[in-house]
C-alpha positions in Angstrom: 89.3 89.3 87.7 92.9 88.9 88.5 94.3 86.8 91.3 97.7 87.2 93.0 99.3 84.7 95.4 101.7 85.6 98.1 101.9 88.1 101.0 102.8 91.7 100.8 106.3 92.7 102.0 106.6 95.9 104.0 107.8 97.6 100.8 104.4 96.8 99.2 105.6 94.2 96.7 104.5 90.6 96.9 106.7 87.7 97.4 106.0 84.8 95.1 104.5 81.5 96.2 102.8 82.7 99.4 99.6 80.6 99.6 99.3 77.0 98.6 95.5 77.3 98.6 95.6 80.1 96.1 98.2 78.3 94.0 96.0 75.2 93.8 93.0 77.3 92.9 94.9 79.1 90.2 95.3 75.8 88.3 91.5 75.6 88.0 90.8 79.3 87.1 91.0 80.1 83.5 90.6 83.5 81.8 86.9 84.1 80.8 85.6 81.4 83.3 82.4 82.5 85.0 82.6 82.5 88.8 80.6 83.8 91.8 82.7 85.4 94.5 81.8 86.8 97.9 84.4 89.5 98.7 85.1 91.1 102.0 86.3 94.7 102.2 86.3 95.5 98.5 88.2 98.7 97.7 90.2 100.4 94.9 94.0 100.2 95.3 95.8 102.9 93.4 99.2 102.2 91.9 101.5 103.3 89.0 102.2 101.0 86.1 105.7 100.5 84.5 105.3 103.7 82.5 104.3 105.8 85.5 100.6 106.1 84.6 98.2 106.1 87.5 96.0 102.9 87.7 93.4 101.3 90.0 92.7 97.7 90.8 89.7 96.3 92.7 91.0 94.4 95.7 89.6 92.5 98.6 89.6 89.2 100.5 87.6 86.4 98.8 85.4 84.7 101.4 83.6 82.3 99.1 84.1 81.1 95.5 81.8 79.1 93.2 82.3 78.1 89.6 79.3 79.0 87.5 78.3 76.4 85.0 79.9 73.1 84.3 83.3 72.1 83.2 84.5 73.4 79.9 84.1 70.9 77.1 87.3 69.3 75.9 88.7 70.5 72.5 87.4 68.2 69.7 90.0 65.8 68.5 91.2 66.1 64.9 89.9 63.4 62.7 92.5 61.3 60.9 92.0 61.4 57.2 92.0 58.1 55.4 
């Protein structure tokens, strides 16, 4: 799942730094993290990538978001050799 912050300009591009709530949430979302999301108005948005290839992205408004499972375990500290 990807997440973008900001609001769309009339040209269709997004301006950076739009929503402080989304920016704060982005700090806690990590790639591969399991979440449960309730999405309003899910639909496919069609666009072209940098190479001009047609692509699709699932978009919608997130109404509710829950983290599945607990916090990830911290990385084990390296043991100092004596």
